[in-house]
ZATORNU-672497 format. One line per 10 residues: number of its first residue (from 1); for each residue x, y, z of C-alpha. Coordinates in pm, 1 decimal. Layout:
% residues N
NUM> X/Y/Z | ...
This chain:
% residues 90
1> 14126.4/12726.8/9910.6 | 14424.2/12493.0/9845.9 | 14790.2/12685.8/9753.5 | 14848.3/12698.7/9349.5 | 15098.5/12536.9/9219.8 | 15374.9/12798.1/9230.1 | 15298.4/12850.7/9571.7 | 15318.6/12476.7/9704.3 | 15684.4/12497.0/9506.5 | 15764.8/12762.6/9683.1
11> 15663.9/12607.2/9996.5 | 15836.3/12277.5/9940.7 | 16182.9/12477.3/9842.8 | 16187.4/12657.0/10173.4 | 16059.3/12335.2/10399.4 | 16335.5/12117.7/10194.1 | 16569.5/12354.3/10307.0 | 16470.7/12328.9/10672.8 | 16462.6/12001.5/10665.4 | 16829.0/12001.5/10552.9
21> 16912.4/12131.3/10852.1 | 16725.8/12023.3/11073.2 | 16671.1/11583.2/10998.9 | 16865.8/11386.6/11238.9 | 17186.0/11197.5/11066.0 | 17127.7/10947.6/10792.8 | 17255.2/10666.2/11076.4 | 16945.2/10735.8/11316.2 | 16732.3/10818.8/11081.3 | 16505.8/10478.3/11064.2
31> 16450.6/10532.0/11464.9 | 16343.8/10890.2/11404.0 | 16266.8/11105.6/11119.2 | 16109.1/11451.2/11023.0 | 15810.2/11478.7/10738.2 | 15619.3/11721.5/10624.7 | 15266.7/11740.5/10503.9 | 15098.7/12012.2/10292.1 | 14671.1/12044.8/10330.9 | 14483.6/12276.1/10204.6
41> 14646.6/12627.8/10322.9 | 14849.3/12439.6/10597.5 | 15152.6/12298.5/10629.1 | 15214.4/12026.0/10905.9 | 15601.7/11871.4/11057.4 | 15592.5/11578.7/11211.7 | 15811.9/11307.1/11376.2 | 15835.3/10967.0/11215.6 | 15928.5/10702.7/11449.6 | 15880.3/10306.3/11471.5
51> 15581.4/10223.2/11672.1 | 15657.6/10074.1/12020.3 | 15480.4/9727.5/11961.1 | 15524.2/9707.8/11615.4 | 15854.6/9831.6/11532.6 | 15847.7/9704.4/11165.0 | 15548.4/10018.6/11157.0 | 15553.3/10389.0/11173.3 | 15392.0/10623.4/11330.2 | 15381.3/11014.6/11249.8
61> 15351.1/11219.8/11538.0 | 15255.5/11598.8/11476.3 | 15499.9/11888.2/11609.2 | 15370.6/12175.0/11446.6 | 15161.1/12350.7/11195.0 | 15198.1/12652.3/10989.2 | 14856.1/12773.5/10817.6 | 14863.6/13074.0/10528.6 | 14585.0/13356.8/10624.8 | 14486.7/13480.1/10273.8
71> 14256.9/13753.0/10407.5 | 14547.1/13896.9/10612.1 | 14813.3/13768.9/10380.4 | 15048.5/13630.0/10690.5 | 15123.8/13291.1/10852.3 | 15015.4/13150.7/11166.7 | 15236.8/12878.5/11340.6 | 15078.2/12648.0/11585.7 | 15294.3/12356.5/11820.6 | 15181.3/12055.3/11952.6
81> 15131.6/12084.5/12381.1 | 15164.9/11799.3/12559.4 | 14731.8/11740.2/12538.1 | 14764.4/11674.2/12162.6 | 14650.6/12010.4/12105.5 | 14773.8/12284.5/11860.6 | 14876.1/12590.9/12033.9 | 14955.9/12969.4/11921.0 | 15094.4/13233.6/12080.4 | 14775.1/13499.4/12150.5
């Protein structure tokens, strides 16, 4: 099940506030930036950088995700490990 429009608006407002404080300064955003995407019941945070072999192309590297568990009315937070698998605190 996906979020309602009201929930998406609230999530976007919260993430925009987070991004305001955490994004790098304007002068370096062409080399490093942060972005987010809402998919299903999850919000993904990722880094945006130029590809090392094709700097004109951008790559997205996952950093963290949070997933809403409706049956428990709670959020679970995961972060990316060095092996590129999501991890959560037990």
